[in-house]
C-alpha positions in Angstrom: 157.1 112.3 110.9 154.6 109.6 111.8 154.0 109.0 115.5 152.7 106.1 117.4 149.5 108.0 118.0 149.2 108.6 114.2 149.7 104.9 113.7 147.3 103.8 116.3 144.7 106.3 115.1 145.0 105.3 111.5 144.8 101.6 112.2 141.8 102.2 114.6 139.9 104.3 111.9 140.4 101.7 109.4 139.1 99.0 111.9 135.9 101.0 112.3 135.5 101.5 108.6 136.0 97.8 108.0 133.5 97.1 110.7 131.0 99.2 109.2 131.7 97.6 105.8 131.0 94.1 107.3 127.7 95.4 108.8 126.6 96.9 105.6 127.6 93.8 103.7 125.5 91.6 106.0 122.6 94.2 105.8 122.5 93.9 102.1 122.8 90.2 102.2 119.7 89.9 104.2 118.0 92.5 102.0 118.7 90.5 98.9 116.7 87.6 100.3 113.4 89.6 99.6 113.0 88.8 95.9 113.2 85.0 96.7 110.9 85.4 99.7 108.4 87.2 97.4 108.6 84.6 94.5 108.3 81.7 96.8 105.7 83.4 98.9 107.8 82.6 101.9 106.1 85.2 104.3 107.3 83.8 107.5 110.9 84.0 106.1 110.1 87.7 105.4 109.2 88.2 108.9 112.4 86.6 110.2 114.6 88.5 107.8 113.1 91.7 109.1 113.9 91.1 112.6 117.4 89.7 111.8 118.1 93.1 109.8 117.0 95.3 112.6 119.3 93.4 115.1 122.4 93.6 112.9 123.4 97.1 113.8 123.6 96.8 117.5 125.4 93.4 117.1 128.1 95.0 115.0 128.5 98.0 117.2 129.0 95.7 120.2 131.5 93.5 118.3 133.4 96.6 117.2 133.5 98.1 120.8 134.8 94.9 122.1 137.4 94.7 119.4 138.6 98.2 120.1 138.8 97.6 123.8 141.1 94.6 123.0 143.2 96.6 120.5 143.5 99.8 122.5 143.7 98.4 126.0 144.2 101.2 128.5 143.9 103.8 125.7 140.5 102.7 124.8 139.1 105.9 126.5 142.0 108.2 125.6 140.3 111.3 124.3 143.4 112.7 122.6 143.8 109.5 120.7 140.1 109.5 119.7 140.3 113.1 118.6 143.0 111.9 116.2 140.9 109.0 115.1 138.1 111.3 114.4 140.3 113.6 112.5 141.6 111.0 110.1 138.3 109.2 109.6 136.5 111.4 107.0 139.3 111.2 104.5 139.5 107.5 105.0 135.8 107.1 104.0 135.7 109.9 101.4 135.4 107.4 98.4 132.4 105.5 100.0 128.7 105.9 99.3 126.4 107.2 102.1 129.3 108.5 104.1 126.9 109.8 106.8 126.0 106.2 107.7 129.6 105.4 108.3 129.9 108.5 110.5 126.9 107.5 112.5 128.4 104.0 113.0 131.6 105.8 114.3 129.5 108.0 116.7 127.6 104.9 118.0 131.0 103.4 118.9 132.4 106.5 120.7 129.1 107.2 122.6 129.3 103.6 123.8 133.0 103.9 124.9 132.6 107.3 126.6 129.0 107.3 127.8 128.6 110.6 126.0 125.9 112.9 127.4 124.4 115.2 124.8 127.0 115.4 121.9 130.9 115.4 122.2 131.7 117.3 119.2 135.4 116.3 119.4 134.5 112.5 119.4 131.6 112.2 117.0 129.9 113.4 114.0 126.7 115.3 114.4 126.8 118.6 112.6 123.4 120.3 113.2 123.6 122.3 110.0 124.4 119.4 107.8 121.9 118.5 105.0 122.3 114.8 104.5 121.1 115.2 100.9 123.3 118.2 99.9 126.2 116.3 98.9 124.4 114.0 96.6 125.2 114.7 93.0 123.9 111.8 91.2 120.4 110.6 90.8 119.3 107.3 92.0 119.4 104.5 89.3 116.3 104.4 87.3 114.8 102.9 84.2 113.0 105.5 82.0 110.4 104.7 79.5 109.2 107.0 76.7 105.7 107.2 75.7 105.7 106.6 71.9 101.9 106.8 71.5 100.4 104.1 73.6 100.6 103.7 77.4 99.9 100.0 77.3 103.1 99.4 75.2 105.0 101.6 77.7 103.9 99.6 80.8 104.3 96.3 78.8 108.0 97.4 78.7 108.0 98.2 82.3 106.7 94.8 83.4 109.0 93.0 81.0 112.0 94.7 82.6 110.9 94.1 86.2 110.2 90.3 85.8 110.2 87.6 88.5 111.0 84.0 88.4 107.2 83.4 89.2 105.2 84.0 86.0 102.5 86.7 85.7 98.9 86.0 86.1 97.1 87.5 83.2 100.0 89.7 82.1 97.8 91.7 79.4 95.2 92.5 81.9 97.7 93.8 84.4 99.2 96.0 81.7 95.9 97.4 80.6 94.8 98.0 84.0 97.9 100.0 84.9 97.6 102.0 81.6 94.0 102.9 82.3 94.5 103.8 85.9 97.4 106.2 85.0 95.4 107.7 82.0 92.4 108.3 84.2 94.4 110.0 87.0 96.2 112.2 84.4 92.9 113.5 83.4 91.6 116.3 85.8 88.6 118.7 85.4 88.2 117.5 81.8 91.7 118.2 80.8 93.9 115.3 79.8 97.6 115.6 80.4 99.7 113.8 78.1 102.3 111.4 79.7 105.6 111.7 78.1 107.7 109.3 80.2 107.6 107.0 83.3 110.7 106.7 85.5 111.0 103.7 87.9 113.8 103.2 90.5 115.5 100.1 89.4 115.4 98.0 92.5 112.0 96.7 93.5 110.7 97.6 97.0 109.7 94.7 99.1 107.6 94.9 102.3 106.2 91.8 103.9 103.8 90.2 101.3 104.1 92.8 98.6 106.5 94.1 96.1 106.3 97.8 94.9 107.5 99.5 91.8 108.3 103.1 92.8 108.6 106.0 90.4 107.1 109.0 88.8 105.0 109.8 85.7 106.1 113.1 83.7 104.5 115.3 81.0 105.5 118.7 79.8 105.8 120.9 82.9 104.4 118.3 85.4 105.2 115.2 87.4 103.1 112.9 89.5 104.3 110.0 91.8 103.6 106.5 90.9 103.7 103.4 93.0 102.5 100.0 91.7 101.8 97.3 94.2 102.2 93.7 93.1 100.9 90.6 94.7 102.1 87.1 94.3 99.3 84.6 94.3 99.1 80.8 93.7 98.5 81.5 90.0 101.2 84.1 89.5 102.2 87.8 90.0 99.5 90.5 89.3 98.9 94.1 89.9 97.1 94.8 93.2 96.9 98.6 93.3 98.1 101.7 91.3 98.8 104.8 93.5 99.5 108.3 92.2 98.3 110.6 95.0 100.8 111.9 97.6 98.6 111.0 100.4 98.1 107.3 99.4 101.9 106.9 98.9 102.7 108.6 102.2 100.7 105.8 104.0 102.8 103.2 102.2 106.0 104.9 103.3 104.4 105.5 106.8 106.2 105.7 110.2 103.7 103.1 111.3 104.8 100.2 108.9 107.7 97.9 108.8 110.7 98.8 106.9 111.2 98.2 103.2 113.7 95.6 101.9 115.2 97.1 98.8 118.9 96.6 97.7 120.2 100.1 97.2 123.8 100.8 96.3 123.4 104.4 97.6 120.5 105.0 100.0 120.8 108.8 100.0 120.1 109.0 96.3 116.8 107.1 96.9 115.9 109.2 99.8 116.4 112.3 97.6 114.0 110.7 94.9 111.3 109.8 97.5 111.5 113.3 99.0 110.6 114.6 95.6 107.5 112.5 95.7 106.6 113.0 99.4 107.8 116.6 100.1 106.1 116.7 103.6 107.8 113.5 104.7 110.8 114.2 107.0 114.2 112.9 105.7 114.6 111.1 108.9 111.5 108.9 108.3 112.5 108.2 104.7 115.9 106.9 106.0 114.2 104.8 108.6 111.5 103.3 106.3 114.2 102.1 104.0 115.6 100.2 106.9 118.4 102.6 108.0 116.8 102.9 111.5 119.9 104.3 113.1 120.5 106.9 110.5 116.9 107.9 110.7 117.6 108.6 114.4 120.6 110.6 113.5 118.6 112.8 111.1 115.8 113.1 113.7 118.3 114.4 116.1 119.5 116.9 113.6 116.0 118.0 112.8 115.1 118.5 116.3 118.2 120.4 117.5 118.3 122.5 114.3 114.8 123.5 115.0 115.7 124.4 118.6 118.2 126.9 117.4 115.7 128.7 115.2 112.6 128.6 117.5 111.6 130.0 120.8 108.6 128.1 122.0 108.7 126.0 125.2 108.3 122.3 125.7 104.8 121.7 127.2 102.7 118.7 128.2 101.4 116.9 125.3 97.8 117.1 124.5 95.5 114.4 126.1 95.2 112.9 129.4 98.1 112.4 131.7 99.8 109.1 131.2 100.2 106.8 134.3 103.4 105.1 133.0 104.9 107.9 130.7 105.4 111.6 131.2 104.7 113.0 127.7 105.7 116.3 126.3 105.9 118.2 123.1 107.3 121.3 121.4 104.3 122.8 119.8 106.3 123.9 116.7 107.8 120.5 116.1 105.7 117.6 115.2 106.9 114.9 117.7 106.1 113.8 121.2 108.7 112.9 123.8 107.9 110.1 126.3 109.8 109.5 129.6 109.1 106.5 131.8 108.0 107.6 135.3 109.9 106.5 138.4 106.9 104.9 140.0 103.6 103.4 138.6 100.2 103.3 140.3 99.0 100.1 141.8 96.9 99.1 138.8 99.9 99.1 136.6 101.4 95.8 137.7 104.7 95.8 135.9 108.2 97.0 136.1 110.3 99.6 134.0 112.3 97.0 132.2 108.9 95.4 131.2 107.7 98.7 129.6 110.9 98.9 127.7 110.6 95.3 126.5 107.2 96.3 125.0 108.7 99.2 122.9 111.4 96.7 121.8 108.7 94.3 120.7 107.0 97.0 118.7 110.4 97.9 117.1 110.9 94.4 115.8 107.2 93.5 115.0 105.2 94.0 111.9 103.5 97.3 112.7 100.9 96.9 109.9 100.2 100.6 109.9 98.8 100.7 113.3 101.7 101.0 115.6 103.9 104.3 115.8 107.6 103.7 115.4 109.1 104.9 118.7 112.7 105.8 118.3 114.7 105.3 121.6 117.3 107.9 122.6 119.8 108.0 125.5 121.6 110.7 127.3 120.1 113.7 125.5 120.7 117.2 126.7 118.0 120.0 126.4 118.3 123.6 127.6 116.4 123.7 130.8 114.8 127.2 130.1 112.9 125.7 127.1 110.7 123.8 129.5 107.4 125.2 130.7 107.5 125.6 134.6 104.6 123.2 135.1 106.2 120.5 132.9 109.6 121.1 134.6 108.0 120.5 138.0 106.4 117.2 136.9 109.7 115.9 135.4 111.7 116.8 138.7 109.1 115.1 140.9 108.1 112.0 138.8 111.0 111.2 136.4 114.0 112.1 138.7 115.7 108.8 138.1 116.1 109.4 134.5 116.1 113.2 134.2 118.8 115.3 135.8 120.0 118.9 136.0 123.4 119.7 134.7 124.4 123.3 134.7 121.7 125.0 132.6 120.5 121.8 131.0 118.2 118.9 131.5 119.9 115.6 130.8 117.4 112.8 129.8 119.1 109.3 130.4 116.3 107.7 128.4 113.3 108.7 126.4 111.3 107.8 123.3 110.4 110.1 120.4 107.3 109.5 118.3 105.4 111.4 115.6 102.8 113.6 117.2 99.1 112.8 116.7 95.8 114.0 117.9 94.5 111.8 120.8 91.5 110.0 119.6 89.3 111.0 122.6 90.1 114.7 121.8 89.6 114.1 118.1 86.1 112.8 118.7 85.1 115.9 120.7 86.6 118.5 118.4 85.7 117.2 114.9 82.4 117.5 113.0 80.1 114.4 113.4 80.9 112.7 110.1 84.8 112.8 110.8 84.2 111.5 114.3 82.2 108.6 113.1 84.8 107.7 110.6 87.6 107.9 113.2 85.6 105.7 115.5 85.1 103.1 112.7 88.7 103.2 111.9 89.5 102.7 115.6 87.6 99.4 115.4 89.6 98.6 112.2 92.8 99.4 114.1 92.0 96.9 116.8 91.2 94.2 114.1 94.4 95.0 112.2 96.5 94.7 115.2 94.9 91.4 116.1 95.8 90.2 112.6 99.4 90.8 113.3 99.2 89.1 116.7 99.0 92.2 118.9 96.5 92.9 121.6 96.6 96.6 122.6 95.6 95.6 126.3 94.4 99.1 127.1 91.7 100.0 124.6 90.7 103.4 126.0 90.4 106.1 123.3 93.1 108.2 124.9 95.8 105.6 124.0 95.0 105.9 120.3 95.9 108.9 117.9 94.7 110.2 114.6 97.2 111.1 111.9 97.1 114.0 109.4 95.8 111.3 107.0 92.9 110.6 109.4 94.2 107.1 110.3 93.9 105.8 113.9 97.2 104.5 115.4 97.9 102.9 118.8 100.8 104.4 120.7 100.5 103.4 124.4 102.5 100.2 124.7 102.8 99.5 128.3 99.9 96.9 128.4 100.5 95.7 124.9 100.9 91.8 124.5 100.6 89.1 121.9 97.2 87.7 121.1 98.5 84.3 121.5 99.4 85.1 125.1 95.9 86.0 126.2 92.9 83.9 127.4 89.8 85.4 126.0 86.8 84.6 128.1 83.1 85.3 128.3 81.9 87.0 131.5 80.4 84.3 133.7 76.8 84.9 134.5 76.0 85.7 138.2 73.8 83.0 139.9 72.5 85.2 142.7 71.8 89.0 143.5 74.7 89.2 145.9 77.2 88.3 143.2 75.5 90.6 140.7 75.8 93.6 143.1 79.5 93.2 144.1 81.8 95.9 143.1 84.7 93.5 142.4 84.6 90.3 140.4 83.0 87.3 142.1 84.9 84.9 140.0 88.7 84.3 139.5 90.5 86.5 137.0 94.0 85.5 135.9 96.5 88.1 134.7 96.1 87.0 131.1 92.3 86.8 131.1 90.6 89.2 128.8 86.8 89.8 128.5 86.1 91.5 125.1 82.4 92.2 125.9 83.6 94.7 128.5 85.5 96.8 126.1 82.5 99.1 125.1 81.9 100.0 128.8 85.0 102.1 129.0 84.9 104.1 125.8 82.4 106.7 126.9 80.5 106.8 123.6 77.1 108.4 123.2 74.2 105.9 122.3 74.3 106.7 118.6 78.0 106.2 118.3 77.9 103.1 120.4 75.1 101.8 118.1 77.1 102.5 114.9 80.2 100.9 116.4 78.4 97.9 117.4 76.7 97.5 113.9 80.1 97.6 112.2 82.6 96.0 114.8 80.4 94.2 117.2 82.3 90.9 116.6 85.5 92.3 118.2 83.5 92.5 121.5 83.2 88.7 121.5 85.5 86.2 122.8 84.8 84.0 119.8 86.3 86.6 117.4 89.6 86.7 119.4 89.8 82.9 119.8 89.2 82.5 116.1 92.2 84.8 115.4 94.3 83.4 118.0 93.9 79.9 116.5 94.9 81.2 112.9 98.1 82.5 114.6 98.8 79.2 116.4 98.1 77.3 113.2 100.8 79.5 111.4 98.4 81.2 109.0 99.4 84.7 108.1 96.8 87.5 107.9 97.9 90.5 106.0 97.1 94.2 106.7 97.9 96.3 103.7 98.7 100.1 103.4 96.1 100.5 100.6 92.7 99.1 99.5 93.3 96.5 96.9 91.8 97.7 93.7 91.7 94.7 91.4 92.2 91.5 93.3 92.7 90.3 96.9 90.5 91.2 99.8 90.5 94.2 102.2 92.9 94.1 105.2 92.6 91.0 107.2 92.3 88.6 104.5 94.1 85.3 104.9 97.4 85.0 102.8 97.4 81.4 101.4 
């Protein structure tokens, strides 16, 4: 016999499923604009789409929560009712693709309604032993091309199938170039491996100013990844790069870059395919880079807490200097860093907690250009207190008590950020051989340039605020003083007119809050004379106000400067070239 609770539960479950369907429909609507943005070279439109799509999830969760409050009234927080809603929900969504997405949406709603701390197993879906890819039985939709004796003919067919409304620029040359690159890469140590087939995921991947064909090359007993970057110029579409090394492709799908816009019917199938190309890339990051940031957070949570169940090491302070704004810690056996905002900041940090959070929100929505780490925001997480080293526990209790609390045998974190762990640049320079230290320092300078090209000024340029990834790329990760280049006033240091002014410990001239003096940057890096000279030879211009004012003016004029995840191999310029 059907009861009122059954009816209310079933209608509520259906309401949530329909709310997710509305969200997913809007998500794909925004995503489907990408081909036209690419074909018309509407890069500003691409940037707006990226922000709009990121904001969709929270907007639809808010709407659904408000709708449920209205529908359920006083029973909106009736746990018995919600247990029944949760019980009915899986059967309702069984026919849908990417069911884990729908469950995550459901859990977002219940966590909001109940202010859940940790996990409420009776109200949400977070099975730690769940493999999000295990239930996938069908492969992602691809086009497969068989090599019938000539690679140029094969890639001619590829490019014919993946055509754009914009014409190709020198189609034959692009075909020949890709065929040559693939053949060269398949020749190792004098042994040439014969390509039997090429498989390409059917939807094109779009990211800012580039389109990518993503797939793999196969022969007898071997496979290699294949990513072809396409550029749309004033004279047409051409191939900008061919990538077949895991390291190069990992950078394209990096946690430091903006999300792809690719219209996938079933995202999990694409993640499974990408995982075969990038086996060291966490599943959580693959979901995230495909634009499913909330599902990426769910998978990061699963990865973390599943690891906690099978490990015994303790949380300890993260390597590097102590942060003035964030308390940072890590689990040595798990490749992330946890950051908690301190209760109080020293006098020189002239801002408030909500301003720090706003900086992280800015980075979340901004073009990260491969130089800003994607920090995932978590609320009300529960960790076993005995997994924390005594000295770390003491610091959390004394300096983050407003957001970290004891509850029984656990620590409750009201708010924290989780980022991929990197080696702090100041430690890296001391630990690595001279050649690697020099390369990292030069990439640090390029990192500052790349950030500037995307209208970001790091604010605090000390080496300790930058990290080095496993691919030896320098990334900025300390956001409390980050700001837009266009919000700064870049100035030369005034010349002292007398000895008294020259000897003063403090500035003898007026300095506004947004004043920046680039020529002083080098004074705080602690470089030896040889490293300093090398840095100045290559990056000396970023220590001039003229460089920053020039970049600033380009932003104000609406010009877009691109930073690519690869070095263009045929055409175009290295990162920082103007997109016209």
